[in-house]
N, C-alpha and C positions, 0 to 999 in steps of 0.2 A: 123337032122331037116333042112329042106330046107327053105331058106329065100331069101331075095332080095339081090342080089350081089351089092357090092359097085360100080362096074363099071357101072352098069345100072343106079345107083342113080346119079353118077356124070354126066352122059350123059343126064340125064333128061328123060330116057325112062321109060315107065310104066312097072311094073312087070307083068308077065303072070300068076303067081300062086295066086295072091291076088287082089280082086276087090277093096278093101278099099285103098284109097289114103294114102300113108305114108307121115309123116312130112319130110320136106326137111332137109338135113343135115346142120349143122352150118358151115358157111363159115369161113375159117381161114384167118385173115388179113395178108397181106404180108407187112412186115416192110421195105422191100427193094423195092423202087419205080421202079427202073430200071428193076428188075427181073419180077415184076408184069406186066409191059408193054410189056416186051419181050415175056412172056408166052402167053399173049393174042394175040399178032400179029402172033407168030409162029404157034400156034395150029390152029387158025382160025376156031374154032368149032362153028357150027350153033346150037343154042339153041332156045327153045320156047320163046315167048315174056315175059312170067312171069319170067322165070329164067333169061332172059337177063336184065330185070328191076332190079331184085335183085342183079345181078352182078354189074350193073351200080351204084346202091346205095352203095354196098360194096366198090366199087372202089373209090367213092367220099369220103366215110368215111376214107378210107385208105390214100387218098391224103391229107385230112384235118389233119389227125393225124400226118403225116410226116411233114406237114408245121408247125404245132404247135411245134413239136420237134425241127425243124430247127430254128424257131424264139426264142425258149427258150435258145437254145445253142448260139445264136448270142449275141454279146456284147450289142446291142441296144435293150432295153426292150420296150414293148408297152406303158408303162407309160411314158418313156422318150420321145417317139415319140409324145404322146399327149401333154406333156408339151411344146415341141418345137412348135407344131401347135398353142398352146395358145399364146406363145410369139410372133409368127408371126402375129397373129390376133391383138394383142395389138399394135404392131408397125404400122399396117395398120390403126387402129382406131385413133392413135395419130396424124396421118398426116391430116391436114385440107383438106377438100374436094376441096374447091376453094379458096385458100388464096389470099387476095388482094395484089396488087402490091405495094401499098403505103397507108399511113394513109389518104391521101387526098381522096381516093376512098370511105372511110367510111363517110357516111352522118348521122349526129346526128340531128334529128329534134325534137323540143319540141313545143307542142301546149298549149296555154293558155286556161284554162277552168274556170268555174265559182268559183272554190275553191281557185284560186290564189288571193293574196292580198299583198300589200306592207308592209313595216315595221311600218309605222304610223298606219295603220289599225290593225296590230297585237298588238301594244302597247295600242291602244284604246280599243281593245277587253279585254286585261288584266285589264285595269282600270275599265271597266264595271263590271267585275266579282270579283274585289277586295272586300273583306268583309269590312263592315263598323262597327266600334266599337271594337277596340283592348283594352285589359285590361289596365287600367290607363289613357285612353283617355278621354278628356273632350269634350262633344258634346252639342250643343244648340238644344233643342227639344221643342215639343209642345204636351200638353196633348190631347189625342184623345178619350180615353175611361177610365171609372172608374169601378173597380170591388170591391168586398167586401174585397179581400186580397191584393189589390194594384191597380196600374193604368198603362195604356199603353201610351208610349211616342213615337211620330214620330221623328226618328232621321235621316231620309233621306235614310234609307236602304230598302232592299226588304221586310223586316219584321220590325214591330215596336219593341222598347225596352220595357221591363217590369220592373217596379219599385215596389218591395214589400212594403207593408205598413210600416214596421219597418225601411225601408231605406228612407222614405220620409222626415224626419226631426230629430232634436236632441231630442226635448221634446215630450210630449204626445199631440195628436191631438184629440179634442173632436168632431169636424165636418169635416170629411175627404173630402166630396164633396165641402164644402164651401172653404176649404183651397186650393183645386186643381180643379178649374172649367175647363170645356172643353174649349180648345183653349189657355190655359195659357202657356206662354213661360217660360222656365226655363233651367238652365244649370245642366247637370247631369254627373256623372263619371261612366264609364264602369267598373264594378267589376267582370263580367263574360262574356266570349266571346260567340259566336254563338253556339246554340245547333243544333239538327238535323233539326229543322224547320227554322233555320236562325235567331232566336231571341236572343238578348243579354239582360243581366241583368244590369240595371243601378241603381244609387243611388245618391240622393241629400245629404243625411247625410254624406256619405264618402267624398264628395266634400267639404262640410263645414269643416270637420275635417282636411282635407289636407290643406286648406287655413289657418286654425287656427295654425297648426304646422309651416307653413311657416312664419306666423306672429310672433309667439313667438320666433322662431329661429332668426329672424331679430332683435327683441328687445334685446335678450340676447347678440347678437353680438355687438350691439351698447352700451350695458351696461346701458340701460334705466331702470327705475323703474316703477312698476305698482301697482295698488291697487286692492286687492282681498277681497271677502267676505268669511269668514270662515263658512263653512256649516257642518262641522263634525269633529270628533276627534277619535283617537284610542290610543293604548298604546304607539306608537312611536311618535305621533305628531298630526298635524292638517291637514284637507283636505279642498280644496277650488276648485272653478270652474274658469277656465281661458279660455274664448271664447269657451266654450263647452268641454274643456279638463279638466281632473281631475288632479289637482296639489296636491303635498304633501309637508308640511313644517315640517321637523324633530324638535324635542324638543330642540336639541342642537343649532339650528339656530334661536331660539326665544330670544328676549331680556329678557323676563321673562318666563322661561321654567318651573318654579315650579307650577304655577297656570294657566297652558295653557288651561284648559277646559273652563275657564271663557271667553276666546276669541271667542267662538262660537257665530255667529251672528254679529260679529264686522268686521270692515274693517281695514286692516293693509297694510302698504307699504312694498313690498318685491322685491327682485331681483332674477334672475334665477341662480341656481347652476348647473343644468344639464337638457339639452333638447335633447331627443333621440326619434325621431319619429318611428324608427324601433321597439324598445322595448316598445314604448309608455310610456316612463319614463320622468316625469316632476317634478323636485325637485326645491323648492324655499327657500329663506332665508331672514329673517328679519334683521339679523346682517349684511349681505352683503349689504343690502339696505342702512343701516346707514353708512357703510363704503364708499359706492359710493357717498352718499350725501356729505361726507367730501371730497371725491376726486374732486367733482365739484368745490370746493373752491381752489384747487391746480392747478398749471400750470408748464409747463416745464421751467427749469432755476430758479425756485423759491428757495430762501434760507430758510431752515427750521431749527428749533432747537428741538432736541429730546433726549430721554434717551435710553441708550443701554439696551435692554431687555435681550438679550442672545448672547453669542459668539459661533459660529459654525465653523467647519473646513473650510467652504467656505465663511464665512463673518459674519456680525453683523445684528441683528434685532433691529430696532430703532422704538420706540413708537412716533407717530406723532399725538398727540391729539386724541387718540382712534384708529387711524389707525396704521398699522405696515408697515414700509419700510425696504427694504433689501439693506445694504451696502456691495456689493460683494467685495471679497479680491482683485480682479483685479482693483477696483475703489477706493481703500483706499489711496494709495500713488504711486508716479511715481518711487520711489526707491524700492529696494529689501528688504524684511523683512523675519526674521527667524520665527516669531510667531505673530499671530494677537493680542495676549494679550499684546505685548510690545507697541502696538499703543493705543488701547482703552480697557477699562475694563467694566464689567457689572455695571449698575447704573450710569455711567458717562454721563454728558450732552455734546453733540457735536453739531456742525453746519455742514450742508451738503447741496448740491444742488440736486434738483429733476431732474433726467435725463430720467425717464420712468414712464408713468401712463397707466396701463392696466386695464380698467374698467371691461372687461369680466372675467379676472382671479383675479381681486381684488388685484393687485400687484403694489407697488411703488418702483422704483429703485432710489438709492441715490449714490452720488459721493463726495469724499473729495479731490481726486487727482487734480481736476481742480482748487482748491483754492491755490495750491502750485505755487510759482514763480520759483522754481528749484526742480529738482528731489531729493526726500528724505528729503525735507524741513520739512515735518510733523514729521519725526522721530527725527530731530535735535532740532527744536523749535516749538513744537505743540501749545503752548500758543499764540505765535505771529500770527500763521496762524488763530487761532480761533478768536483773537481780530480784525484782519484785514479782516475777512470773508466778511463783507458787501461790502467794497470797492473792494475786489478781485472778488466778485460775479458779480459786474457790468461789469467787463472786459470780462466776459464770455457770456453776453447776446446775442452778435452777433451770437454765435454758435447755440443757441436755437431759435433765430428768423428765421434762415434759415430752421430749422427743421419744424417750424410751418408753 
């Protein structure tokens, strides 16, 4: 069978025996660059334009393949070249474009605009926005409106204060509008700070109670007595009213505790046992009031005569006409003693000087050591010390006059 020869196909000549154009043979790439260039120049064969273009394309592919192989074989990879180029670009960017020669060349200018203000203006702005009416604060206000559930009080803030009806006073109000007319000035206590509308809750009742607690605390501190009206009773004792505060008198603190219910509606004189505003605890005593009344007849440096009621490890309790005084072991004698019982015994009458009067605690302090002329004299000759007690007490008056 006759066909197209390979020689004719390589030269690009058409075959004589077949009119149909045959496919061009696949060109084999030359791996050796030098050989391919040499063959092309030595043979110097003229080919048609289409074949020449194909050869040029094959040649470029051949050269590209060789270059890739060469780059792969080399020690420097394309990734390493790219990273080196990035490093160079970073160094160039890090350099300032036009660095100044000195700091003097940099000019900092500031312009004053309408938003600038000094420190005084800043503090004034803070004061204007400061909320009025903190919890526990006393404010002078004026009634500006009355509602069915309370009234509004102008306290000088952006919004008025609201006082609920139950916070207006201690007792029951029959005519609310008559009690609080428009324009009435009154002191109120802030019991709740501003809400979302800037309004605070105030109370006249809470202010009255606060002042009442301050008043009874001062009376208790001074040891003064008060008269109260008994308004009720329970199993533990009696109840009374003290400047709007609820006071309690235990049965054990009454002179006549057996028939205590008969005292309801009567007025008795009492003293304060416990005053605690935080727990709202107010305890009174009729017995302490009687004791304080007796204390008022006593004074520092006074010589008293009493009976030993009890002997304790720390001293003696002495009955002074219904009141009890404490003769502490440090005030018995100037000498050293082995036991308190070798000095005085229960039921024995003694004489002693008053060295302390504490009305708030209901305590009287006594002393016998000041009656001694020498240390331990009371242990050696107790009868002589007691007989000469009045004369010896006069010598100690100067000590108590200085304390007074």
